[in-house]
KEPADO-599290 format. One record per residue (C-alpha): residue in three letters; x, y, z. Coordinates in steps of 0.25 Angstrom, whole numbers, padded with zeros to 4 digits, always signed. Layout:
// residues N
ALAXYZ ...
This chain:
// residues 388
UNK-0031-0074+0021 UNK-0023-0080+0031 UNK-0032-0092+0035 UNK-0035-0095+0021 UNK-0019-0098+0022 UNK-0024-0107+0032 UNK-0034-0115+0025 UNK-0025-0115+0010 UNK-0013-0121+0020 UNK-0023-0135+0020 UNK-0019-0135+0007 UNK-0005-0139+0009 UNK-0005-0156+0010 UNK+0006-0155+0022 UNK-0006-0145+0030 UNK-0017-0156+0027 UNK-0008-0169+0030 UNK+0000-0161+0043 UNK-0012-0153+0049 UNK-0013-0160+0062 UNK+0004-0156+0063 UNK+0000-0142+0059 UNK-0010-0139+0068 UNK-0002-0145+0082 UNK+0010-0137+0077 UNK+0001-0123+0075 UNK-0003-0126+0086 UNK+0010-0126+0094 UNK+0014-0114+0089 UNK+0002-0106+0091 UNK+0003-0108+0106 UNK+0011-0099+0110 UNK-0001-0089+0104 UNK-0011-0094+0112 UNK-0008-0087+0122 UNK-0008-0073+0113 UNK-0020-0078+0107 UNK-0028-0081+0120 UNK-0023-0067+0125 UNK-0030-0060+0113 UNK-0043-0064+0118 UNK-0043-0060+0131 UNK-0039-0048+0130 UNK-0053-0046+0124 UNK-0056-0047+0138 UNK-0052-0033+0140 UNK-0052-0028+0124 UNK-0058-0017+0120 UNK-0068-0023+0114 UNK-0068-0037+0118 UNK-0077-0045+0107 UNK-0067-0038+0095 UNK-0055-0043+0104 UNK-0061-0056+0104 UNK-0064-0058+0089 UNK-0050-0051+0086 UNK-0044-0061+0095 UNK-0050-0074+0088 UNK-0046-0066+0075 UNK-0031-0067+0079 UNK-0031-0078+0084 UNK-0038-0085+0072 UNK-0029-0078+0063 UNK-0016-0084+0071 UNK-0021-0098+0071 UNK-0019-0095+0055 UNK-0007-0089+0055 UNK-0001-0100+0064 UNK-0006-0112+0056 UNK-0002-0105+0042 UNK+0015-0103+0049 UNK+0015-0117+0055 UNK+0010-0122+0040 UNK+0020-0113+0033 UNK+0031-0118+0045 UNK+0029-0132+0040 UNK+0022-0135+0025 UNK+0035-0142+0017 UNK+0042-0129+0012 UNK+0037-0135-0003 UNK+0023-0132+0001 UNK+0026-0118+0006 UNK+0035-0115-0007 UNK+0020-0112-0013 UNK+0014-0104-0005 UNK+0026-0096-0005 UNK+0026-0094-0019 UNK+0014-0092-0019 UNK+0014-0081-0010 UNK+0026-0075-0017 UNK+0021-0074-0029 UNK+0007-0066-0023 UNK+0013-0059-0016 UNK+0022-0054-0029 UNK+0010-0051-0034 UNK+0005-0042-0025 UNK+0016-0035-0023 UNK+0018-0032-0039 UNK+0004-0028-0037 UNK+0006-0018-0026 UNK+0021-0012-0030 UNK+0012-0007-0044 UNK+0001-0002-0037 UNK+0008+0006-0029 UNK+0016+0011-0040 UNK+0005+0013-0046 UNK-0002+0022-0036 UNK-0012+0012-0029 UNK-0021+0010-0040 UNK-0025-0003-0034 UNK-0027+0000-0022 UNK-0036+0012-0025 UNK-0044+0001-0033 UNK-0048-0006-0022 UNK-0048+0001-0011 UNK-0061+0004-0005 UNK-0060+0016+0004 UNK-0050+0027+0004 UNK-0040+0030+0016 UNK-0029+0039+0020 UNK-0018+0029+0017 UNK-0009+0029+0002 UNK-0015+0019-0006 UNK-0001+0010-0006 UNK-0007+0006+0010 UNK-0018-0003+0003 UNK-0006-0013+0004 UNK+0001-0011+0016 UNK-0004-0025+0022 UNK+0000-0032+0008 UNK+0014-0026+0011 UNK+0016-0028+0025 UNK+0013-0044+0023 UNK+0023-0042+0010 UNK+0034-0037+0020 UNK+0033-0047+0031 UNK+0034-0061+0020 UNK+0042-0055+0009 UNK+0055-0059+0013 UNK+0054-0071+0019 UNK+0046-0076+0010 UNK+0056-0073-0001 UNK+0067-0080+0007 UNK+0060-0092+0009 UNK+0056-0091-0009 UNK+0068-0089-0012 UNK+0077-0097-0003 UNK+0069-0113-0005 UNK+0057-0108-0010 UNK+0062-0108-0024 UNK+0057-0094-0029 UNK+0069-0085-0027 UNK+0064-0076-0039 UNK+0049-0075-0033 UNK+0055-0071-0020 UNK+0063-0060-0024 UNK+0052-0056-0032 UNK+0041-0056-0021 UNK+0051-0048-0013 UNK+0054-0039-0021 UNK+0039-0035-0026 UNK+0038-0037-0011 UNK+0045-0026-0008 UNK+0042-0017-0019 UNK+0028-0017-0014 UNK+0031-0015+0002 UNK+0041-0004-0002 UNK+0031+0006-0010 UNK+0020+0002-0002 UNK+0017+0012+0012 UNK+0017+0001+0020 UNK+0029+0005+0030 UNK+0024-0006+0040 UNK+0028-0018+0027 UNK+0042-0009+0024 UNK+0046-0010+0036 UNK+0042-0026+0038 UNK+0051-0029+0024 UNK+0063-0022+0030 UNK+0060-0028+0045 UNK+0059-0042+0039 UNK+0074-0041+0029 UNK+0080-0037+0041 UNK+0075-0047+0051 UNK+0078-0058+0038 UNK+0091-0053+0035 UNK+0095-0053+0049 UNK+0088-0067+0054 UNK+0096-0073+0041 UNK+0109-0068+0044 UNK+0109-0069+0059 UNK+0100-0081+0061 UNK+0098-0080+0077 UNK+0091-0066+0076 UNK+0079-0073+0072 UNK+0079-0074+0087 UNK+0076-0059+0088 UNK+0064-0058+0082 UNK+0055-0062+0094 UNK+0062-0056+0103 UNK+0062-0043+0093 UNK+0047-0047+0092 UNK+0044-0048+0107 UNK+0052-0033+0109 UNK+0042-0029+0099 UNK+0030-0032+0106 UNK+0033-0032+0119 UNK+0041-0019+0119 UNK+0032-0010+0111 UNK+0026-0001+0122 UNK+0037+0001+0128 UNK+0043+0008+0116 UNK+0033+0017+0117 UNK+0029+0028+0116 UNK+0036+0033+0105 UNK+0040+0048+0108 UNK+0046+0056+0095 UNK+0053+0069+0091 UNK+0043+0080+0087 UNK+0055+0081+0076 UNK+0053+0065+0071 UNK+0037+0066+0075 UNK+0035+0076+0064 UNK+0042+0068+0054 UNK+0035+0055+0058 UNK+0023+0062+0055 UNK+0025+0068+0044 UNK+0033+0058+0036 UNK+0024+0045+0042 UNK+0013+0050+0050 UNK+0007+0035+0050 UNK+0021+0030+0059 UNK+0017+0043+0066 UNK+0004+0039+0069 UNK+0010+0024+0074 UNK+0019+0031+0085 UNK+0007+0040+0091 UNK-0002+0026+0090 UNK+0009+0018+0096 UNK+0012+0028+0108 UNK-0003+0030+0109 UNK-0005+0015+0110 UNK+0006+0014+0122 UNK-0001+0023+0131 UNK-0013+0012+0130 UNK-0005+0001+0129 UNK-0001+0007+0143 UNK-0014+0010+0151 UNK-0017-0007+0148 UNK-0003-0015+0148 UNK-0004-0026+0152 UNK-0020-0035+0147 UNK-0019-0021+0134 UNK-0032-0015+0131 UNK-0036-0028+0124 UNK-0036-0034+0109 UNK-0040-0024+0099 UNK-0041-0012+0107 UNK-0031-0003+0094 UNK-0047-0003+0090 UNK-0052+0003+0101 UNK-0042+0010+0109 UNK-0051+0022+0117 UNK-0044+0031+0110 UNK-0039+0026+0097 UNK-0046+0031+0089 UNK-0044+0046+0091 UNK-0036+0054+0079 UNK-0022+0059+0078 UNK-0017+0069+0067 UNK-0002+0069+0064 UNK+0001+0083+0058 UNK+0012+0088+0051 UNK+0023+0097+0058 UNK+0036+0101+0049 UNK+0033+0096+0035 UNK+0020+0095+0035 UNK+0011+0106+0043 UNK+0008+0104+0055 UNK-0007+0105+0052 UNK-0006+0094+0043 UNK-0011+0081+0046 UNK-0004+0072+0042 UNK-0013+0057+0048 UNK-0024+0056+0056 UNK-0029+0044+0062 UNK-0032+0037+0074 UNK-0021+0036+0088 UNK-0025+0022+0087 UNK-0030+0018+0074 UNK-0034+0003+0075 UNK-0022-0003+0079 UNK-0007+0002+0085 UNK+0001-0001+0073 UNK+0009-0010+0081 UNK+0007-0025+0084 UNK+0016-0022+0098 UNK+0009-0012+0102 UNK-0007-0017+0100 UNK-0002-0031+0107 UNK-0001-0020+0119 UNK-0012-0013+0119 UNK-0020-0023+0117 UNK-0016-0037+0125 UNK-0006-0029+0134 UNK+0007-0033+0139 UNK+0000-0047+0143 UNK-0004-0048+0125 UNK+0009-0041+0122 UNK+0019-0052+0131 UNK+0010-0065+0126 UNK+0010-0062+0110 UNK+0028-0058+0113 UNK+0026-0072+0119 UNK+0020-0078+0108 UNK+0027-0072+0099 UNK+0041-0074+0103 UNK+0037-0090+0106 UNK+0033-0092+0093 UNK+0045-0085+0088 UNK+0055-0091+0094 UNK+0049-0105+0092 UNK+0048-0101+0076 UNK+0064-0098+0076 UNK+0066-0111+0083 UNK+0060-0120+0073 UNK+0061-0112+0058 UNK+0077-0114+0053 UNK+0085-0102+0057 UNK+0087-0098+0042 UNK+0074-0096+0039 UNK+0070-0089+0052 UNK+0074-0077+0047 UNK+0057-0078+0039 UNK+0052-0078+0049 UNK+0060-0068+0057 UNK+0058-0057+0045 UNK+0043-0059+0046 UNK+0042-0060+0061 UNK+0051-0045+0060 UNK+0043-0040+0048 UNK+0030-0042+0055 UNK+0035-0036+0070 UNK+0040-0023+0062 UNK+0026-0021+0053 UNK+0017-0024+0066 UNK+0025-0016+0075 UNK+0020-0002+0065 UNK+0007-0008+0058 UNK-0005-0015+0058 UNK-0014-0019+0068 UNK-0008-0034+0074 UNK-0023-0038+0077 UNK-0027-0035+0061 UNK-0030-0049+0054 UNK-0024-0048+0042 UNK-0011-0044+0049 UNK-0011-0056+0057 UNK-0014-0064+0047 UNK-0003-0055+0039 UNK+0008-0058+0049 UNK+0003-0073+0051 UNK+0003-0075+0036 UNK+0019-0070+0037 UNK+0024-0080+0046 UNK+0018-0090+0041 UNK+0025-0086+0026 UNK+0037-0082+0033 UNK+0038-0096+0039 UNK+0036-0101+0025 UNK+0047-0096+0019 UNK+0055-0100+0033 UNK+0054-0114+0027 UNK+0059-0110+0014 UNK+0072-0102+0021 UNK+0075-0115+0030 UNK+0071-0128+0035 UNK+0059-0134+0036 UNK+0062-0133+0053 UNK+0073-0134+0063 UNK+0063-0142+0070 UNK+0060-0157+0064 UNK+0049-0158+0075 UNK+0042-0146+0070 UNK+0044-0152+0053 UNK+0027-0154+0050 UNK+0025-0170+0048 UNK+0024-0173+0033 
């Protein structure tokens, strides 16, 4: 859908009239990410599967270019032209959220009808990716439509139905992302200077992740977590295992896409009951590293090493610093909410190189910039405006 959205943007007259100017702006914003994109390709030299790493690096860079174009377009199109995009998105999300909520309450008959194969996951898990996407953009979209989009009722409808679908679902990362986004938005609206804490938090999260490990739980805490949230206990075991292998190659890492191929990663571990459940009852049986570490920072460290983590951090911090300088102060809450809610989700779920997840993050960034256009003035720097 991300490339389709990029193609759809060319239907806007302002895009066609100013395509050269928009390309220059995209190039300017993309320059800070060139070293990271190059490092992805370079890591294929020492990757466990060089050809797979090269293909993944190509995919990630192409998606990055698409997302960059979409974000630049969202930042510079006239707010009046963006309104129809926001309204269509809000109606679409409202309809889907209502359908999802009704299906979950009814026992997921729609999921059972469409599901091609049986899995051990709850039926509600089929909606997990969508719920995370909605959690990232729910608040910025609602605030944008309320403040200047001229659709306060639609803003409330989209937010209410979205919250219902997210809370009824089983995806904990979506609920965490929604809560973090709400706190970030309220805090940055009340104290705008706090927006500068966002790049600092992001840098600490990426660079400091391995130094927070290993996680050593007390026996009682381990028992409680195993029996009440075995998937969370599994995360702890994954992170500790990944931490050991990060320390084996801390500088360059194991190469892009290595998480799928780590030696010993496909070994099975079992989480057993110990207090409320019989000690021989298997509560979870899974691989020690199922495809990825379920933590973006640890995956970057594992595959790209400390060098890759540093490059990624510098690129992200520079982007946010530049962005907060050109986005209106009162509109920065939309960007802050999306960035921190995305960070919260990325640190507990998903693989950072999954194409759908990258596309979702980039699309969410574009939507938050679109919402920021409704909340505040077009820009704080006049030279940043589109010429026509």
